N, C-alpha and C positions, 0 to 999 in steps of 0.2 A: 627358601623360596616354601611357599606352602605347596603343599600338592595337589593336584588337577584334581577332583571327583568328578563326577556327572552331578553331583549336587551341588556342589560349591560354583561350580560353570553356572548353573540353572541361575541359582541364588545372584549372581553376582550382574545377572544381566537384567538391565532396564525394562519393565514391564509396558510403561505408558506413551503417550506422544510426546515426543520433543516440538516442542512449539517455542519459538523465540527465546532459546536456551533453557525453557524449565520442562521438565516431564511431568505432564497431567494426565488425568483419566480423561474417557470418550465424555462425549456430551452423553447424559441417561447414563454412565457407569457400562456401556456394551463392553463384554469379554471377546476374544476370540481363543477358541483353543488350538495348540501346536501341537501336534500329533508325532510319534515315533516310528516311520513308516517301518521299522524292524519288525513291532510289536503290538502295533495299535494304540499305546498307551498314551494317555497326556503327558505332555512334557512340561508345561507352562500353559498360562493364560497371559494373553496381552491384549492391550485397549483394544477396541471395534469404532475405528471413526467414522462419524457422519460427515456428511457434505459440509456443516458449519464448521466442525473441527478441521476438515481440511482448507476451507477459505480462510479460517485464522491463520492457518499457516503457512498460505502464500502473501497474506497481512503483512506476516514477521518477514518474509523472503523481500517481499517489495521495499520495507521498512529499512532492513539491512541494506539493499542493493548499493545506494549511494558510496556510503561510506567504505564497503567491504570493496567497491569497484576503485578506491584511492589508496587504498593499503598498497606501502612498497611492494614490489614484486620479492624481493630479498623476502620481507616477513611472510608472505604466501609459502614461497618457497622452503623457507625455515620451519615451517607447521607442520608443511608434507614430510619432511625430512624425518622431524620427530614423532610422528602417525608412522611413517616406515620403521622406523627404530621400536617403536612400542608394541606394532604388532609382532613384529620379528622377536621381542623379547617374550611377547604371550602368544606364541605359535601353538604349543601344546595346549593352551586355554581355548585356542579358536578352533582351531581341529577339534577338538573334542563335542564342543559343541554343532559345530557345521555338521557330522557324522551321526549326532543326534537327532536333530530336525530333518536332514536330507538324507542319509542313509548310506553313503559312499563311507569305503574305508578310511580308516586312521590316516593309511598311509598317501592315500589320493587328499584325503584333505589338508594333511602337513602337506602336499605339494600346491592344492589351491592357496592356502595361508602365504607361501612364498612367493607365487605366481602373484594375487593378489598385491601383497608389500610393495611388489616391484613398481607397480603402476603410480603409487605415493614416490615412491624413489625419483622415477624417469619424470614425472611431472614438476616435481621439485627441481630438475635440472630444465625444464623448458619455462618456469615460470620465470627466468629472468632473461631469456633470450626472445621473449616477444618482441616483433621490430616492425616498423614500417621503412618509406622509403625517401627518397628527395631528389628529382631531378629536374631537367629544364626542358620546358614545352620545346616541341619542334620548331617554332616559331620565332623562340629566344624572348618572347615577352612576358613569360610568367613563370612562375617555380611551381611545379605541383607536389604535392606533400601526402603522402597515405600514413594512416597510422589505424593501429588495431583496437580496437575498444571489447569490453566484455558485452555479448550479447544481450545477457541482464539476467531476471526471476527464468529458472528454468525448471520443469516438471520432469522427476527421472522415474521410470517404472522399471524394477527389475526383477529378474524372474527366480526361480527357486532351485534352480540347477546348479549354479556357481553362486552362493548366497552372498559369499563375501568378495570375488574377484569383478565381480558384475557391478558390484557395487563401487567400489577403488576405479574398477576402468573409468566411470563416468564422474564420479566427485572428484577425483584427480585432477584432469584438466579443467573441473570448474572451479574449485579453488585457485588453482593457476592462474585462470584466465582471468578471474576476481568477480565472478558468477554466485548468487545467493541460489537455494535450492528449497525443493519440495521432493521429499523422496518416498515413493511407495514400494517398501518391498513386498512378497509373493507373500500371499495368506499362508502358504505351508512352510516356510522359511523365514519368518521376521527376523528370528532371534540373534542369528550374524549381524544384520546390517544396526539393530538396535545396539548390541555390544559396542561396534563398530563408531558410532554416532557417540556412545558414551566416553570410548577412546578418544575421539577428536575434541570434545569438550576439554577433556582432562590435559590435550595439548592447548588448549588455549584458544581454540577455534571461537570467533566472536558471537555473540547470541543473534539467532536468526540467518544467519549463512547457511546453517544447513539445519532442515525441519523432517522431521520424519514422521510418517502417517501410517500405520496402518489398518488394515480393513478387510473385510470378507464380502465386500459391497463394491470392488472395485471399479465397476464401470458407473456405477451412482454418484461415486465420490470424486472420480476423476473428471467426469464428462465438464461440468461447471465449471473447474478449473482451466481444461485445457480451449474453453471457450472465454475463459476471461481475458479482457483486454490488456490485463496488467502482465500478465504470464507471455513472455519472448521464446523461449525456447520447448521442446517435447522431446525426448530421449526415453527409446524401449528397447525392450531384449525381450523379444519373446516369439509367437507363432505369428506367422501372414497374414491371417484370417483375422485378429486381433490388432495388427499392426495397419492394416487397409483399413479398418473403422476408425483408429486413432487419427491415421491422415485426413482422412476424411472429417474429423471435427476441428483437427488443427488448422483446416485450410480457411475456416470461416475468420481466424486473426491471424491470415498468411506467416503462422509459427513457421521457425526454423526449426527445421526435427532433422534426428539422425536415429534409425530405425535398424536395427540388428536381427532378422529377422527367420524365417525356417530354412532348412538345409534339406539336400537330397544327395550328400556326396560321393561322388563315383570313387571308386580305389581300381585303377590300373593295373594288371602284369602284364606286361609285355613278356616275348618268349625269352628273350636272353637277360630276363632279370635274375637279381639274386635272391634265389627262394628263402633263403634263411634271413635276409633281411624284410622281404616281402610280408613274410609271416610274421617277425616281429613288427612290422610296422603296422601291419592288419592288426594284430592285438591292441596296441595303441589306438588304432584310430575307431575301432570298434568298441572296446570295453571300456575306453576312458568314461569314467562316471558313469558307469553302468551301460552304456550307452546312450545314456539320457543328455546330448549333447548337439546342438545343432552344428558342429564339427563332426561327428560321430559318422564314420564311412555305413552310407545306406546300402550301396550297390557296388557287390563285385563284379567286374567285368575282366577276366583271367583268359588270357591266350590259350585256345583248345590244344596246344602242344602241353602244355605244363596242367593245364587246369584239374586234372585226377589228381597229381599230387600235391598241388597246394592246396587245397580241398580236403585232403584226408590229413596234411601237415595242420591245417588251421583247428580240424575239427578234433584231432586230438591234443591240441594245444587248449581249447575252449572247453575239452570235456574234461579235462582237467582240476579246472578251476573249482574253487571251493565256496559255495555262497553261504552267506548267515549276515548274524547281526556285524555293520562294520567296527564295533569297539573289540569286538572277539579277536583272538590271538588265532594267527593262520588262515583267516578269512579273504576271500579275491575281489568277491562280488558280493555286494549288500542288496537291499531292496529296490522295489523303483518306488515311486514317491507315493502313489496312490491305488486304490482299487480300479478306476477307471483308467489310469495307463497302464496298466496287467493286462485288463482287458482290451485295450487297444492292441496291442502286444498280440495276445495270443489270436484276437481277428483275422492278424493281419497274417500270420502264420499258419493256420488253419485254410484261409485262401489259397495261399502258395501251398498245400498239400493237397488241396483237393484238385489244384489245376495242376499236378503232375510233379511238384516238388519233391526232391526224397530228403528227409531227415537224416542227417549224418551223425549227428550227438546232439542232447536236449530234446528242446521240443514241446517241455510242457512246464505248467505253472506248477507252483513249488507249494506243498499243503501246509495248512500251519497257519500261524500268526504273522503277519506282513503280509508285506506284498513280493514276494520273491517269482524269480520267471530264470529257468533253467538257459544257460549258456547256450547257444544255439546256431549250428553252421546248417543252410540248406544248399543242395546241389539238385541242375536241373530245373532251376526257375522257368518258368514260360514266361513270354514276352507280357503277357497279359496280368499276369499276377499284381496284386494293389500294391506289392513293395516294391514297386518299381518306381510307382508315382507318387508314394507316402510317408511322410519320416516316420521311422519306424518308434525311434525313441525308444530303444531295449535292445538287449544285447543277442541280438538274431543278425547273421549275417548270411544274407542273398546270392548264390553266386552265379554267373552264367560266366559264358565262353564266347568269345570274340576270333576273329580268324584273320581282320587285316588291321592297320595303324586307322585306318578309314572309318571302319567302322566302330572300333573302340572311339573315337571320337564322337561319332552320329550317337550312337548310345548314351555316352557320358552326359552329351550337351542337351539330349532326348527328356528334357524336364522344366517345368517355369522356374525352378530355384537356380542360385547362379551365387552358392558363399565359398565353398570350399571343394578341389577335387585334388586326388593324390596317384603318384602315378611313378610305378620302378621298373627301372631299364638302366642297362652298363652304358648305351648307347646317348651319347652327350648332344649329336645332334637331334635327335629325337626327343630327348626330354627337352630341348628347348622349342621344338616346332611342335609339338604338342600341347605344350604349357601354353603356349599363344595362341592354337587352336581351342584351348578351352574355355567357356563360356563362365567363366568363375574370378571371383574377386580374389582370389589365394589358389595357391596349388601349392602341394609338397609334392617337391621331387628325392622319392628315397627315402621318406621318413613321415611316419605318422603324426606327427603332432607339429602344426604351423603357430599355434599361438605362442605372439612372445610381444611384451610390452613396448619394445623396442620397433615395434612391426607395424603397419596399418593393418587393422583388422576390422573385415567386411566384404558385401557381397553385391552381387549385381543380380540384377530381373527383380524375382519376387523376392530375393534374399535379402532386400534392404536397401536403404542410401546413408550415406556418410560412411567415415571412418573412425574406429579407436582406437587408440595408443598410434607410438611412432611421433613422429613429428608432425604428421596429418592429424592427429586427435586434439590437440589445442586448438586447430584451426574451428571446429564443430563449436567451440564457445567463445570466438571472435568473430564481429565484424570490422569491415575494411571504412574507415572514412577517407574521405580524399577533400583537400584542401587547397583550393588555387589563390596563387599570393601573384598579385600582382606587383611589377616592379615601377 
């Protein structure tokens, strides 16, 4: 096996648009630069699609839909299984590519590759289990047949923070269900998706089933597709404001939508919690992906009797983290994605400090090339600080206290978001009653990571609609048809 180097990985990635099974340049030859957030250097240039390119991509998806929907479920399953095995075999290549374009450490990128690949294995097993039902009408005069059929051509808009896994989490069930796709990856991190598309081609995915368009003008090129009557579904992972705008556009054609949107995850530590486990869980929930995750713990609520000890322990762990380029040995924390993101983190921290918060560790952006920010813990955060309402998307952990379970629940639910919550307690009754009271689509009990391909991922309220993963994930790509049969 040839050694994997940064240059060889970049050179191996297709740089064009994938439309109808062919790699092509954008209309007019436009190019989009992909930067390394750790250095600011340009890694590669990829095609910058126009609205016309995207219409052509939808043309290809529509043309392929009929035959793809009639492909045997076992054939779709075997293709997904082959893709899972290929990703696993090329794990180091995908991890290095992801680290270069997104910034996370190689260890985290390897974890994402394994997690992302697992969606293909999971949905390869779901593809052959799509079923309907047969029953007798209550009056006995007719028979009731229900069947599941693919929704149809789907537009997928994926984010920059998990550039492989957010693709496989959408593509896997679509392939399994028999839907064709147009995928628009984030402009900051398109390389992982382009590499994945090339891999699926190699595994035998028919032309037109998966089409990939990269662009720096997302709104201008996506809106015409969303308003096109031939499109039947829109799935998006990203911020709530953008999700709201997309849902409004999708309403014109009454599209099926699934939206995985923003989060404001509370992390509750009760008086009886195992603090060793709580701190370990906090490090996972806060620092996974440099804090740039919708599932990242955003607000820490700790019982007043253990808040000081928890905060000091967390600060010691956070302060010991080493920042640097994710490809370097010994690095724990990579850069934020861009300058705008770092400025937002700094503004939220400055607001909290101005309103009385104490910095226990960190608290500053890191000078030099790249968009680094020191891992930070804040104590004595006031109720009116902006970090209580806005998604931080960075390595800052603000800590507040509570005195009763009822107060903890009230504070946790005091947000428009409802993606994920975490709680730490040794009391089983408390774990269950608090989990039931939390207004969130997912709850982690004594663990700092909830994501699992076998479980339904998604939120309530302003955190989105629909679920990805689990047995529920494929249902987002299927319509139910009822046939009444007279006897």
